[in-house]
Phi, psi and omega in degrees: 000140175227138183229127175272191187256009178288166183278317178282138185253123166262111169275122179253120177238125180197130183273002171280096188304305186295314175302313177309316182296309182301319177293319182295316185298308184304318177296307184298320179305324178283358181095007183274155174266113200241126174243128179250149171226142183266356181214165177286332182288316177301314183302319178296322183300306182301323178306309186296322192266329189259350187033077187286158176272347180209150174238126178237114177226152174278155179282317180270099170246156190297326183254343175194172185272146183289335177296327177300311181302308181301316175306309177297317176309308189289331173290316179281324185212088184293331182291346180279117178286149184228119176258126180262135178245146172193150180260001183236044191290150169211166179292314179305314177288325174304309172300320171307315189286316185281337175292332183277347180113012180292129173293326173208155177229113191252128180261135180278147359281144184238156181284142182301315184293339172297313174297318179295312180302311179306312171306316175300313178298318182301312174294336167298315183292313180309317177295322184284328172300317186295314184300314199287329174297321176291323177289325176298313179297327181285320179294318172298323179293317180282333182265350183062031180266007174281159175100347180275091187242125186213137169238343181285145183285333177293319176293327176286328175290318177303313180293325169300321179289313178302327182292319179282332170296333185289338185281353181253182170246020181295140170300149183225138178247114180255121177247151180156159183302157181299136174089006184278345179105033176292323179288329177293314178298325181290321182290325177303308185288317180289330178283348173249020183257168172290347178257023177300332179286342183271171183288156166242107177267118177254128173220149180266101182298334177285348182263002184250130187299145180305332175288337177257353188293323175305310179299320180294313186287314189247352180081179179208170177250154183310135175089351190288339179197162177311124182092344172284086181273357173192167184297149176217132171290148178265183185286337169301313180291313183300334178264005177308118191098354187218223187231139176246122181256118177257098181276149183050055185292339179294342185267006176289148179283154179300330177291323176291321185296326170299314171297319182290319176304315173308312182299318179301301186295322188262346184065032181220159177223154173248100183302153178303127181082006182239152182263353183263148171254153182239134182286144170231148177234089181224165174250131186256121169237127183246158175218156174205150171253014177259159175277095181291340172295320183291321175306310186293326177301322191273352180076025177253001166220142184291137182282327181292323181292322179303302177301328178290318183282323192261043172305319180230105175267137176234130184246124176260107183293150182302162184291334176291345177261004169214052184308335177301341184275352187291313180302320184287323177299314184306307183302315179295320178286327175301322179283324180302319186256030167057044183288146183303156187295335180265007182273139176202166173273128177291156178307327178287324176292323177295319176305317179297313187292324182283340184263343182287149189277341182054064179298335181257000172066216191298316181304320182287321178301318174305308184294321173305313182291320183290326177297317185297313183308314186286308187272359186303141171272332185225174182290327179269129177277117189254181173297330176301330183274004184246359189303331183289345186271354185225157181254023180210159181311145175304328179295332180280341173289310187268357170262138180287147181259130180263109181299159180304323185275002178086171176207145184282127183298325175302322178296320176307304186299318180299318178299315182287336178288322182297309179294324175295325175289327177289312178298338181265001186056040179064015173276113188291327174303310175298315180298328174296315178299316176298327186270350182060045172228158183289155185301312181300327180291314179300320179298324178295321182288316179300319178289325178298321186262003184071023185268000000 
């Protein structure tokens, strides 16, 4: 094996020693970083450890077929281009290679420049794909649109409603427990709204001291209070042309609620200490983990502001009520934290995650998956890696609890049938498979229980 000092790595697999050395020399002479392997087995070993940017392989290898190498690489790393070389080329083989994802198919003997040009183009493609991936990840990071992962019918309906709401300028009130992804949903609405080219300004109303909240929202002029050494725009003006996201809206005091209501209705703000009003062009999205209807009854939240904010109300259910999303979320976080491709959660571990109540919702799940990736003892994450998320033995989580006064077995069966139908979106065949019973048995149970 020989490695030069360039950044891009080409893995060359060929069992013909003389041709392998000649090809390596020609590629290295053009400044490529070349790693050579004399067999398919060695080539795959180098592939796993070096993560090359390009693979060039012969079809006829002593221990395996080059098309098998291609299939393995495309399964493990679809973005890595593969160039196939062969002295036994045919149209059928070329078509087969291209269908399996080969970047190019070159017949021996080939011109040196042909291979070099093909390698350059393949690496250019690899570089473009990598830059596109980085840009996509950065856009998702900045916009917060990562994390909207859904397999449940209730979340699909919620996202459908949010998509339709995004096309309007109506105020949106997002409610749900802490950690369910309210800000993520708000950013998704903004990115798909007519104001997507404008800024999205997010503030946490609970994190701003009561004495500063008016200045933070509406701005102030120099000298309006101690410490106001210059004019300052508030978040309403900063967000003009875009979206203002008011998180934890239920924490605002009633006097600020009055001023907020006027600002939303009139689309104008009056900075602290100023006699002039400023026009603003913004969309308001608010969020809360409180029951605002209860707060209204208790007199801590204004009813008129509630109705002004909740033109389009959206409720994100807690994770424990949509456990069918958990496997998809686990895979999402495995990718987000760049876990090795062979790292996965065992079925027993997934069962524990689905049985857990998730008081911190998706935010907690993200932390759990990240911790498991870092502290795992084996490639497969098992129940022993999840002991920290519960305060009781794992067996108790997965085992049903029988109350002291007993429980009807039919009630348990009926409950699981309903859950299976919900998870299968009312598809009876799929529900029967989830319950591991024949479809006709499920139909009998549905009739029996009047479902």
